[in-house]
N, C-alpha and C positions, 0 to 999 in steps of 0.2 A: 407867566407861563405856568401851566399846571404840571404836576408830576407826570401825568400820562403824556403830555406833549413833549416834555423833556426826554422821557424814555423813548418816545417815537423818533425824536430827532437823533438820539444816540444810535438807535437801531438802524436808521436810514444811513448814517455815516458808516457804520460797520458794513452795511450792504454795499455802499459805494466803494469801500476800501477793498472788498473781496473781488479781485479780478484775476484772470489767468496770468497776467504779467506779474502781479504781486506774488502769486503762488510760485512762480519761477525764481524770483529774487529771494523769497524767504527760504525756499528749498536749498538754494546755493549757499545762503548764509548759514543755515543749519548744518549743511555738510561741512563747511569750513570750520565751524565751531566744534562740531562732533569729532572731526578728524584731529584737530588740535588737542582736544581734551583726552581722546583715546590715546594719543601719543605722549601724554604727560606734559604737554605744553599749556601755557596759561591762556585763559580767557579773562582779559582785563575789561572792566565795565566802569563807565563814568558818566556823570551828568550833574546838573545843578538843581537845587530846589526839589520840586516834585520828581524830576528826573533822577536826582541823587537817591531819592527814596526808591524809585524803580530799580536803579542799579543795585541797591542793597537787597531788594526783594529778589531779583534775578540771581545774584550770587548766593543768597541764602538758600534758594531752592536747589541750586546746583552743588553747593558744598554739603548741604544737609540732604534733603530728599524732596522730590516733588510728589510723585504718586507711588513710587516703589522703592523697596530696599535695594541698595547698590552701594558701590564704593563712593567715597567723596571725590568730587571733581575739582580741578585746580582753577577755580573761579575767584577772582580778586576784585573787590569793589574799591576803586580809587577815590571815592568820595566818603569813605567811612572812617578814615583815620584822622580824627580831629587835631591831634598833635602835629602831624605832618602838614595838614591843610593850613592850620593857623600859623605855624612857624614859617613855612615857606612863603605864604601870602604876606606875612608881616615883614620878613627879612628880604624878600625878593619881589615877587609879582604874582597876583592871583591868576593871571592869564597862563601861568606856567605850572600851577599846582598839579595838574594831571600829567603833563609831559615829563615832569621831573620823576614822577612815579613810574611812568612808562620806561624811562631810562633805567630805573632800578629793577623792574620786573619783566621787561620784554625778553622774549626768546623768539628767534626765527621760527616760523611755522605756527606761532601763536596767533591769537586774534584779539583785536580791540573792538569792543562794542561801545560806540559813543551815542549818547542819548541827548537830543536837543530839539525841542518842539519847533524852534525857529530855524534850526540848522546853522545858527550864527554865533553860538557861544564860543568866545575866544579860547577858553581853556580846553574845551572839547576839540576845537579845530587844531590847536597845538598838539593835543594828545594824538589825534589821528595822524598828523604829520610825523610825529616822533615814532609812532608805531610803524608806519610805512618805512621810515628810514632804518628801523631795526629789523625789517624783514617779516613783519606781521601783516596778516590780512586785516582789512578794516570793514566794519559793518556800522551803518548809521541807522538809527531809529529816530524819525523826525516827522515834520509836517509837510504840507503841500510844497512841492518844488525842491525841498531839501536844503535851501539856502546855500551858503558857502561850503557846507559839508558835503554837498553832492559830488564835488570834484575830488574829494579826499576819500571817498568810500568805494571799496570794491563791490559792496552790496548795500544799496540804499533802500531802506524800507520806509516809504513816505506815506503818511495818512493824508488823504485829500481834503485838508482843512487847515485854516490858519488860526483857529480858536483853540488856545492852549488846553482848557479843560476837556474839550471834545477829543483832541489829539491824544491826551493822556489816557482817556477812557479806552480808546482803541489800542493804544500801546499795551495796556494791561492784557487785553484779549490776545494780542500778537505774541507778547513774550510768554504768556502761559502756554500757548501752543508751542513756541520754540523750546521752552524748558521741557515740555512733555516729549517732544521729538528727540531732543538731545539725550534725555534720560533713557529712552528706548534704545538709542544707538550706542550708548556708552555703558549700558548695564553689564 
């Protein structure tokens, strides 16, 4: 496949993703996250592999700044503390590395954003379950259908693809938009 064909495929997926239904879901998710952050409650973000990098990217934009000068926002990446991740996974279970941190950082009225291209990552599913039990709203950023995470998310943002690299490319577009809108509302 040529570069031009690859980019055309990516652009076509972005176009297929852009629907009025997705606009509604993303707006509701942005409202939940903005309301929590304006109220000083946390936005917890987690994912594995490339999605862990996305989680760090999102929280970096919100704690630091995206496009404008503003106060820091209470965004916490659950995949960035290697001591917690490795100690808990070694002593207990990798499937609970995020839910354990939700137990530590959750606040009613906060939000957990779970990222999983398949929607079936056990540790993300456990984090979503723990967040709901703690009175937090849940947002999922995933691929086609949402997998098991669909039932655990108040706001499911699903890219209509099952191909991980393509899903991740669209996730970047989506969360840049989300960060920009949160920043506008929380400035």
